[in-house]
MISEVEX-336728 format. One record per residue: residue in three letters; x negated, y negated, z negated of N, C-alpha, C, O in turn. Coordinates in steps of 0.05 Angstrom, whole numbers, plus 32768, in hexadecimal, padded with zeros to 4 digits. Layout:
<recs>
[ALA, [X, Y, Z], [X, Y, Z], [X, Y, Z], [X, Y, Z]],
...
</recs>
This chain:
<recs>
[MET, [822A, 7B87, 7F05], [822A, 7B9F, 7EE8], [822C, 7BB3, 7EF0], [821C, 7BC5, 7EEA]],
[ASP, [8243, 7BB8, 7F03], [824B, 7BD7, 7F0B], [8237, 7BE2, 7F1F], [8233, 7BFA, 7F21]],
[LYS, [822A, 7BCF, 7F2E], [8218, 7BDB, 7F40], [8200, 7BE1, 7F30], [81FA, 7BF8, 7F38]],
[ARG, [81F0, 7BDB, 7F1E], [81E3, 7BE7, 7F0B], [81EA, 7BFE, 7F00], [81D8, 7C0F, 7EFE]],
[ARG, [81FE, 7C04, 7EF9], [8208, 7C1C, 7EE8], [8209, 7C33, 7F01], [8200, 7C4A, 7EFE]],
[ARG, [8213, 7C2B, 7F13], [8214, 7C41, 7F29], [81F9, 7C4B, 7F32], [81F2, 7C63, 7F33]],
[CYS, [81EB, 7C38, 7F38], [81C8, 7C41, 7F37], [81BE, 7C53, 7F21], [81B6, 7C6A, 7F24]],
[ALA, [81BF, 7C47, 7F0D], [81B2, 7C5A, 7EF8], [81BD, 7C74, 7EF4], [81B0, 7C82, 7EE6]],
[ARG, [81D9, 7C7F, 7F01], [81E4, 7C97, 7EFE], [81E3, 7CA6, 7F19], [81F1, 7CBA, 7F1E]],
[ALA, [81D4, 7C9C, 7F28], [81CC, 7CA7, 7F44], [81BB, 7CC4, 7F3D], [81C3, 7CD8, 7F48]],
[GLY, [81AD, 7CC5, 7F33], [819A, 7CD9, 7F26], [81A6, 7CF0, 7F15], [81BE, 7CF4, 7F0F]],
[PHE, [818D, 7D00, 7F10], [8197, 7D15, 7EF9], [8188, 7D0F, 7EE3], [8173, 7D02, 7EE3]],
[SER, [8193, 7D18, 7ED0], [8187, 7D10, 7EB3], [8173, 7D27, 7EAC], [8174, 7D3B, 7EBB]],
[LEU, [8162, 7D27, 7E97], [814B, 7D3B, 7E90], [8163, 7D50, 7E88], [8163, 7D63, 7E98]],
[VAL, [8173, 7D52, 7E76], [817E, 7D6A, 7E75], [818D, 7D76, 7E89], [8196, 7D8D, 7E86]],
[GLU, [8191, 7D68, 7E9F], [819E, 7D7A, 7EB1], [8186, 7D83, 7EC2], [818B, 7D96, 7ED2]],
[LEU, [8174, 7D7C, 7EC2], [8158, 7D86, 7ED1], [814C, 7D9E, 7EC1], [813F, 7DAF, 7ECC]],
[LEU, [8151, 7D9F, 7EA6], [814A, 7DB7, 7E9A], [8159, 7DCA, 7E96], [8151, 7DE0, 7E8D]],
[ILE, [8177, 7DC5, 7E9C], [8186, 7DD7, 7E9C], [8182, 7DE9, 7EBB], [8186, 7E01, 7EBD]],
[VAL, [817A, 7DD9, 7ECE], [8178, 7DEC, 7EEA], [8163, 7DF6, 7EE4], [8165, 7E0E, 7EE9]],
[ILE, [8143, 7DEC, 7ED7], [8134, 7DFE, 7EDC], [8136, 7E17, 7EC6], [8128, 7E2A, 7ECC]],
[ALA, [8142, 7E18, 7EB1], [814D, 7E26, 7EA1], [8159, 7E43, 7EB7], [814E, 7E59, 7EB8]],
[ILE, [816C, 7E3D, 7EC2], [817F, 7E4A, 7ED4], [8169, 7E58, 7EE7], [816B, 7E71, 7EEA]],
[ILE, [8159, 7E4D, 7EF4], [8147, 7E55, 7F07], [8136, 7E6A, 7EFC], [8131, 7E7E, 7F09]],
[LEU, [812D, 7E66, 7EE4], [811A, 7E79, 7ED2], [812A, 7E90, 7ECA], [811E, 7EA5, 7ECA]],
[ILE, [8148, 7E92, 7EC3], [8152, 7EA5, 7EC0], [8158, 7EBA, 7ED7], [8159, 7ED3, 7ED6]],
[ILE, [815C, 7EA9, 7EEE], [815E, 7EBB, 7F09], [8141, 7EC8, 7F0E], [8141, 7EE0, 7F16]],
[LEU, [812F, 7EBE, 7F0A], [8112, 7ECA, 7F0C], [810F, 7EDC, 7EFD], [8103, 7EF0, 7F06]],
[THR, [8116, 7EDD, 7EE3], [810A, 7EF6, 7ED2], [811B, 7F0D, 7ED9], [8117, 7F24, 7ED0]],
[PHE, [8133, 7F06, 7EED], [8141, 7F1C, 7EF5], [8136, 7F27, 7F0F], [8135, 7F3F, 7F13]],
[ALA, [812F, 7F16, 7F20], [8125, 7F1A, 7F3A], [810D, 7F26, 7F3D], [8109, 7F3B, 7F49]],
[LEU, [80F6, 7F14, 7F2E], [80D9, 7F29, 7F31], [80D5, 7F43, 7F26], [80C0, 7F4D, 7F2F]],
[PRO, [80DF, 7F50, 7F18], [80E0, 7F6F, 7F16], [80E6, 7F7E, 7F2A], [80D7, 7F90, 7F32]],
[ARG, [8101, 7F75, 7F38], [8109, 7F7D, 7F54], [80F7, 7F77, 7F64], [80F3, 7F8B, 7F72]],
[PHE, [80E8, 7F61, 7F69], [80DB, 7F5D, 7F82], [80BD, 7F6D, 7F81], [80B0, 7F72, 7F95]],
[ASN, [80B6, 7F73, 7F66], [80A0, 7F88, 7F61], [809F, 7FA4, 7F6D], [808E, 7FB1, 7F79]],
[VAL, [80BD, 7FA8, 7F63], [80C1, 7FC6, 7F6A], [80C3, 7FCB, 7F8A], [80BB, 7FDF, 7F95]],
[ALA, [80CD, 7FB6, 7F94], [80D1, 7FB2, 7FB5], [80B9, 7FB6, 7FBB], [80B5, 7FCB, 7FC8]],
[GLN, [80A9, 7FA9, 7FB6], [808C, 7F9F, 7FC0], [8076, 7FBD, 7FB3], [8062, 7FC0, 7FC0]],
[MET, [8078, 7FCC, 7FA0], [8078, 7FEA, 7FA7], [807D, 7FF9, 7FBB], [806C, 8003, 7FCB]],
[ASN, [8096, 7FFB, 7FBB], [80A1, 8004, 7FD2], [809E, 8000, 7FE9], [80A7, 800F, 7FFB]],
[ALA, [8093, 7FF0, 7FED], [808D, 7FE3, 800A], [806D, 7FEE, 800E], [8067, 7FF9, 8023]],
[HIS, [805C, 7FEB, 7FFA], [8042, 7FFB, 7FFB], [8042, 8014, 7FFD], [802F, 801E, 8009]],
[GLU, [8053, 8022, 7FF4], [8051, 8042, 7FEE], [8061, 804D, 800E], [805B, 8064, 8016]],
[VAL, [8072, 8040, 801B], [8075, 8045, 8035], [805E, 803D, 804A], [805C, 8049, 8060]],
[ALA, [804D, 8026, 8042], [803D, 8025, 8055], [8028, 8039, 8054], [801B, 8040, 8068]],
[VAL, [8022, 8045, 8037], [800C, 8057, 8031], [801A, 8070, 803E], [800B, 8078, 804F]],
[ILE, [802A, 807C, 803D], [8037, 8096, 804C], [8032, 8092, 8068], [802C, 80A6, 8076]],
[GLN, [8035, 8074, 8075], [8033, 8079, 8094], [8015, 807B, 8095], [800C, 808A, 80A7]],
[ALA, [8002, 806B, 8084], [7FE6, 8070, 808D], [7FDE, 8086, 8084], [7FC9, 808B, 808E]],
[ILE, [7FE6, 8098, 8073], [7FE0, 80B4, 806F], [7FE6, 80C6, 8093], [7FD5, 80D4, 809F]],
[ARG, [7FFF, 80BF, 809C], [8001, 80C8, 80B8], [7FEC, 80C6, 80C8], [7FE0, 80D8, 80D4]],
[THR, [7FE5, 80A9, 80C9], [7FD2, 809E, 80D9], [7FBB, 80AE, 80D3], [7FAE, 80B8, 80E5]],
[LEU, [7FB7, 80B0, 80BE], [7F97, 80BF, 80BA], [7F9D, 80E1, 80C3], [7F8A, 80F0, 80C8]],
[HIS, [7FB5, 80E9, 80C3], [7FB4, 8105, 80C7], [7FB0, 8105, 80EE], [7F9F, 8112, 80F9]],
[SER, [7FC3, 80F3, 80FE], [7FBE, 80EE, 8115], [7F9E, 80EA, 8121], [7F94, 80F6, 8135]],
[ALA, [7F90, 80D7, 8110], [7F79, 80CE, 8111], [7F60, 80E7, 8114], [7F4E, 80E9, 8125]],
[GLN, [7F6A, 80FA, 80FD], [7F56, 8113, 80F7], [7F63, 8125, 8112], [7F52, 812F, 8121]],
[THR, [7F7B, 8129, 811A], [7F81, 813A, 8131], [7F70, 812F, 8146], [7F62, 8141, 814F]],
[GLN, [7F6D, 811A, 8151], [7F5F, 810B, 815F], [7F44, 8114, 8165], [7F3A, 811F, 8179]],
[TYR, [7F38, 810B, 8146], [7F18, 810F, 813F], [7F14, 8128, 8141], [7EFD, 812D, 8146]],
[MET, [7F24, 8141, 813F], [7F23, 8163, 8142], [7F1F, 8163, 8164], [7F0A, 816A, 816E]],
[SER, [7F2E, 815C, 816F], [7F34, 8164, 818E], [7F18, 8150, 819B], [7F0E, 815B, 81AF]],
[GLN, [7F0D, 813C, 8195], [7EF3, 8132, 819D], [7EDA, 813D, 8195], [7EC7, 8141, 81A5]],
[PHE, [7EDA, 8143, 817A], [7EBC, 8149, 816E], [7EC1, 8167, 8162], [7EAE, 816F, 8154]],
[GLY, [7ED9, 817A, 8166], [7ED4, 8191, 8162], [7ED7, 819C, 8140], [7EDC, 81B3, 8138]],
[THR, [7ED2, 817F, 812E], [7ED4, 8186, 810F], [7EE8, 816E, 8105], [7EED, 815B, 8114]],
[TYR, [7EF1, 8170, 80F0], [7F02, 815A, 80E3], [7EEA, 814B, 80D1], [7ED6, 8153, 80C4]],
[ALA, [7EF6, 812D, 80D8], [7EE9, 8116, 80CB], [7EE4, 811A, 80AC], [7EF7, 811E, 809E]],
[THR, [7EC5, 8119, 80A0], [7EC5, 811A, 8082], [7EC6, 8101, 8075], [7EC6, 8103, 805D]],
[THR, [7EC7, 80EA, 807E], [7ECA, 80D6, 8075], [7EDD, 80C0, 8081], [7EE3, 80C2, 8099]],
[LEU, [7EE7, 80AA, 8072], [7EFA, 809B, 8082], [7EEA, 8086, 8094], [7EF7, 807D, 80A7]],
[SER, [7ED0, 807D, 8090], [7EC0, 806E, 80A0], [7EC3, 807F, 80BD], [7EC8, 8074, 80D2]],
[GLN, [7EBF, 8098, 80BC], [7EBB, 80A8, 80D8], [7ED2, 80A2, 80E8], [7ECE, 80A2, 8101]],
[LEU, [7EE6, 809F, 80E2], [7F02, 8097, 80E7], [7F08, 807F, 80EF], [7F1C, 807B, 80FB]],
[GLY, [7EF6, 806B, 80E9], [7EF7, 804F, 80EC], [7EE8, 8040, 8108], [7ED8, 804A, 8118]],
[PRO, [7EEE, 8030, 8108], [7ED8, 8020, 811F], [7EB7, 801C, 8119], [7EAE, 8016, 8102]],
[PRO, [7EA9, 801F, 812C], [7E8E, 801F, 812B], [7E88, 8003, 8129], [7E96, 7FF2, 8133]],
[ALA, [7E71, 7FFD, 811B], [7E62, 7FE1, 8112], [7E5F, 7FD8, 8130], [7E6C, 7FC5, 8138]],
[SER, [7E4D, 7FE5, 8142], [7E4C, 7FDB, 8159], [7E4B, 7FF6, 8170], [7E4C, 800D, 8169]],
[GLY, [7E49, 7FED, 8187], [7E48, 8002, 819B], [7E6D, 8010, 819C], [7E83, 8007, 8194]],
[GLY, [7E65, 8026, 81A7], [7E7E, 8033, 81AD], [7E88, 8046, 819C], [7E7C, 804D, 8187]],
[PRO, [7EA1, 8050, 81A4], [7EA5, 806A, 818A], [7E90, 807F, 818C], [7E81, 8082, 819F]],
[ASN, [7E91, 808C, 8179], [7E81, 809E, 8175], [7E83, 80B0, 815D], [7E90, 80A2, 814E]],
[ALA, [7E7E, 80C5, 8151], [7E82, 80DE, 813D], [7E7D, 80D1, 8123], [7E85, 80DE, 8110]],
[GLN, [7E72, 80BA, 811F], [7E66, 80AD, 8108], [7E7B, 8093, 8103], [7E79, 8086, 80EF]],
[ALA, [7E8D, 808F, 8115], [7E9D, 807A, 8117], [7EAE, 8079, 812D], [7EA5, 806B, 813F]],
[ALA, [7EC7, 8087, 8131], [7ED7, 808D, 8149], [7EF0, 807F, 8153], [7F02, 8084, 8164]],
[ASP, [7EEB, 806A, 8143], [7F02, 8054, 814D], [7F1E, 805F, 814B], [7F2F, 8058, 815D]],
[LEU, [7F23, 806B, 813B], [7F44, 8075, 813C], [7F56, 806C, 8124], [7F6D, 8075, 8123]],
[ILE, [7F4C, 805C, 8110], [7F5D, 8050, 80FC], [7F4C, 8031, 80FA], [7F35, 802C, 8101]],
[PRO, [7F5E, 8021, 80F0], [7F53, 8005, 80E6], [7F42, 800A, 80D7], [7F3F, 801F, 80CA]],
[THR, [7F2E, 7FEF, 80D9], [7F21, 7FEB, 80C4], [7F2C, 7FEE, 80A6], [7F23, 7FFE, 8095]],
[SER, [7F3F, 7FDE, 80A3], [7F51, 7FDD, 808A], [7F50, 7FF8, 807E], [7F47, 7FFC, 8068]],
[LEU, [7F58, 800A, 808B], [7F5D, 802A, 807F], [7F44, 8035, 807D], [7F3F, 8043, 806A]],
[ALA, [7F2F, 8031, 8092], [7F1A, 803A, 8090], [7F08, 8033, 8075], [7EF8, 8043, 806D]],
[THR, [7F0D, 8018, 8068], [7EFE, 8016, 8050], [7F0D, 8020, 803F], [7F05, 8017, 8029]],
[GLY, [7F1F, 802F, 803B], [7F33, 8041, 8024], [7F3F, 802D, 8015], [7F44, 8036, 7FFE]],
[ASP, [7F43, 801C, 8016], [7F53, 7FFE, 8009], [7F62, 7FF4, 8017], [7F58, 7FE1, 8023]],
[LYS, [7F7E, 7FFA, 801D], [7F97, 7FF2, 8027], [7FB6, 7FF3, 8017], [7FC1, 8005, 800A]],
[ASP, [7FBE, 7FD9, 801D], [7FD6, 7FD7, 800C], [7FD9, 7FE0, 7FF3], [7FEC, 7FEE, 7FEC]],
[GLY, [7FC6, 7FD8, 7FE3], [7FCE, 7FD9, 7FC5], [7FBF, 7FF8, 7FC1], [7FB9, 7FFC, 7FAA]],
[TYR, [7FB8, 800B, 7FD3], [7FB1, 8024, 7FD1], [7F93, 802E, 7FD1], [7F86, 8022, 7FE2]],
[LEU, [7F89, 803B, 7FC5], [7F71, 8047, 7FCE], [7F6C, 8062, 7FDA], [7F73, 8076, 7FCE]],
[PHE, [7F5E, 8065, 7FF3], [7F64, 807E, 8001], [7F4F, 808A, 7FFF], [7F3A, 807D, 8002]],
[THR, [7F4C, 80A8, 7FFA], [7F36, 80B5, 7FFF], [7F3A, 80D1, 8010], [7F4D, 80E0, 8010]],
[LEU, [7F1F, 80D1, 8020], [7F20, 80EE, 8032], [7F0B, 80F9, 802B], [7EF4, 80EF, 8029]],
[THR, [7F13, 8117, 8028], [7EFE, 8129, 8021], [7EFB, 8143, 8037], [7F0F, 8148, 8045]],
[ALA, [7EE7, 814F, 8039], [7EE4, 815F, 804C], [7EE5, 8179, 8032], [7EDC, 817B, 801C]],
[THR, [7EF5, 818B, 8042], [7EF7, 81AA, 8036], [7EED, 81BF, 8049], [7EE4, 81BD, 8060]],
[PRO, [7EEF, 81CE, 803D], [7EE3, 81E9, 8055], [7EFA, 81EE, 8068], [7EF6, 81F4, 8080]],
[ASN, [7F0F, 81ED, 805E], [7F25, 81F0, 807A], [7F2C, 81D6, 8088], [7F39, 81D6, 809C]],
[GLY, [7F22, 81BF, 807A], [7F30, 81A7, 808A], [7F29, 8193, 807E], [7F10, 818F, 807E]],
[TYR, [7F3A, 8180, 806E], [7F37, 816D, 805F], [7F52, 8169, 8049], [7F67, 8177, 8049]],
[THR, [7F49, 8151, 8037], [7F60, 8145, 8028], [7F62, 8129, 8029], [7F4E, 811B, 802A]],
[ILE, [7F7C, 8121, 8026], [7F80, 8107, 801E], [7F8C, 8102, 8005], [7F9E, 8110, 7FFB]],
[ASN, [7F83, 80EC, 7FFB], [7F8B, 80E1, 7FDF], [7F8C, 80C8, 7FE4], [7F79, 80BB, 7FEE]],
[ALA, [7FA6, 80BB, 7FDD], [7FAF, 809C, 7FD7], [7FB8, 8099, 7FBD], [7FCB, 80A6, 7FB5]],
[ASN, [7FAC, 8088, 7FAC], [7FB1, 807D, 7F94], [7FB7, 8066, 7F8F], [7FA6, 8057, 7F99]],
[PRO, [7FC7, 805A, 7F83], [7FCA, 8043, 7F79], [7FB2, 8033, 7F70], [7FA2, 803E, 7F61]],
[LYS, [7FAB, 8011, 7F78], [7F93, 800E, 7F6F], [7F9E, 8001, 7F4F], [7F8E, 7FFB, 7F3D]],
[VAL, [7FB3, 7FFF, 7F4D], [7FBB, 7FF3, 7F34], [7FDA, 7FFE, 7F2F], [7FEF, 7FF3, 7F35]],
[TYR, [7FD6, 801A, 7F21], [7FED, 8025, 7F1C], [8004, 801C, 7F13], [8000, 8010, 7EFD]],
[ASN, [801C, 801B, 7F19], [8038, 8011, 7F16], [8037, 7FEF, 7F1A], [8046, 7FE0, 7F0E]],
[SER, [8020, 7FE5, 7F2D], [8021, 7FCB, 7F37], [8020, 7FC4, 7F4F], [802B, 7FAF, 7F58]],
[THR, [800F, 7FDA, 7F5F], [800A, 7FDE, 7F78], [801A, 7FF9, 7F83], [801E, 7FFC, 7F9B]],
[GLY, [801F, 8006, 7F73], [802E, 8020, 7F7D], [8039, 8031, 7F64], [802F, 802E, 7F4E]],
[ARG, [804C, 8040, 7F67], [8055, 804F, 7F4A], [804C, 806E, 7F53], [804E, 8080, 7F41]],
[ARG, [8044, 8075, 7F6E], [803D, 808F, 7F76], [8024, 8095, 7F7F], [8018, 8081, 7F85]],
[THR, [8016, 80AA, 7F82], [7FFF, 80B2, 7F84], [800A, 80CE, 7F9B], [8018, 80E2, 7F97]],
[PHE, [7FFB, 80C4, 7FB3], [7FFB, 80DC, 7FC9], [7FDF, 80EF, 7FCF], [7FC7, 80EA, 7FCA]],
[PHE, [7FED, 8107, 7FDD], [7FD6, 8118, 7FE1], [7FDF, 8121, 7FFC], [7FF7, 811D, 8000]],
[SER, [7FCF, 812E, 8013], [7FD4, 813A, 802B], [7FBA, 8148, 8029], [7FA8, 8145, 8019]],
[ASP, [7FBC, 815D, 8040], [7FA8, 8168, 804E], [7FAD, 816D, 8066], [7FC0, 8163, 8071]],
[GLN, [7F9C, 817E, 8074], [7F9C, 8187, 8094], [7FBD, 818D, 8099], [7FC8, 8184, 80AD]],
[ASN, [7FCB, 819B, 8085], [7FE1, 81AC, 8088], [7FFB, 8193, 808B], [8013, 8199, 808D]],
[MET, [7FF0, 817A, 808A], [8000, 8163, 8095], [8013, 815C, 8080], [801F, 8146, 8083]],
[THR, [801A, 816C, 8066], [8030, 8167, 8058], [8024, 8154, 8041], [800F, 8157, 8035]],
[ILE, [8039, 813F, 803F], [8031, 812D, 802A], [803E, 812E, 8012], [8056, 812A, 8010]],
[ARG, [802C, 8134, 7FFC], [8036, 8135, 7FE4], [8034, 8122, 7FD0], [801F, 8115, 7FCF]],
[GLN, [8045, 811D, 7FBE], [804B, 8108, 7FA9], [804A, 8109, 7F89], [8058, 8118, 7F7C]],
[ASN, [8037, 80F8, 7F7D], [803D, 80FD, 7F5E], [804E, 80E0, 7F5D], [8049, 80CB, 7F69]],
[TRP, [8066, 80E6, 7F48], [8067, 80CE, 7F3D], [8061, 80C3, 7F20], [8072, 80BB, 7F10]],
[ALA, [8043, 80C5, 7F1D], [8038, 80C1, 7F04], [800C, 80B5, 7F0D], [7FFA, 80B8, 7F1D]],
[GLN, [8012, 80AB, 7EF9], [7FED, 80A5, 7F01], [7FDC, 80B8, 7F0B], [7FC9, 80B1, 7F18]],
[ASP, [7FDF, 80D1, 7F06], [7FCB, 80E5, 7F12], [7FCB, 80EA, 7F2A], [7FE2, 80E7, 7F34]],
[PRO, [7FB7, 80F2, 7F3A], [7FB6, 80F2, 7F50], [7FC9, 8109, 7F5B], [7FC7, 811F, 7F51]],
[ALA, [7FD9, 8105, 7F6F], [7FE5, 811C, 7F7D], [7FD1, 8133, 7F85], [7FBB, 812E, 7F8D]],
[THR, [7FDB, 814A, 7F82], [7FCC, 8163, 7F8C], [7FE0, 8175, 7FA3], [7FF7, 8171, 7FAA]],
[ALA, [7FCB, 818A, 7FAD], [7FD9, 819F, 7FBC], [7FF5, 81A7, 7FB2], [8008, 81AB, 7FC0]],
[THR, [7FF3, 81A9, 7F94], [800F, 81B6, 7F85], [801D, 819F, 7F7B], [8028, 81A0, 7F65]],
[SER, [801E, 8188, 7F89], [8034, 8172, 7F82], [804C, 8175, 7F92], [8049, 8183, 7FA6]],
[PRO, [8060, 816B, 7F8F], [807E, 816F, 7F98], [8074, 8164, 7FB6], [8063, 8152, 7FB7]],
[GLU, [8082, 8171, 7FD0], [8084, 8165, 7FE7], [8095, 814D, 7FEB], [80AC, 814A, 7FE3]],
[LEU, [8084, 8139, 7FF9], [8093, 8120, 7FFF], [80AE, 8124, 8012], [80A3, 8129, 8028]],
[LYS, [80C3, 8124, 8016], [80DB, 8124, 8025], [80E4, 810C, 802A], [80F8, 8109, 8037]],
</recs>
């Protein structure tokens, strides 16, 4: 009889399992928002590095072809054949498509050079800041949904 009682008490009761699940859910309610903020921070750091990569690629493009690239695809890899002015193979395909790390990148030609904008795909989910830069290589940021501009605060 004693042996049967010991075997019956070897497992967890339903109430004990529900308490453990409740504790895990409480921990998750505190951890998930922090995880989302950390993920947005990681996306933003990657975007800043991607903008620096675009500046380097534009400098190389200028030295090879005598002008700045007017689109991201001109800096990207060619579909076939070797690098040329239409696809210089200076940035990876992921950046050349304009969609990287939860941000959408646009490269625009200007009379004096170029501008780069990086905006989150979903504001406050993939990123909390928008970024702007131009041929002067100063990166500017805006802590709002509106795209950053040449008058936005400088990233320091």
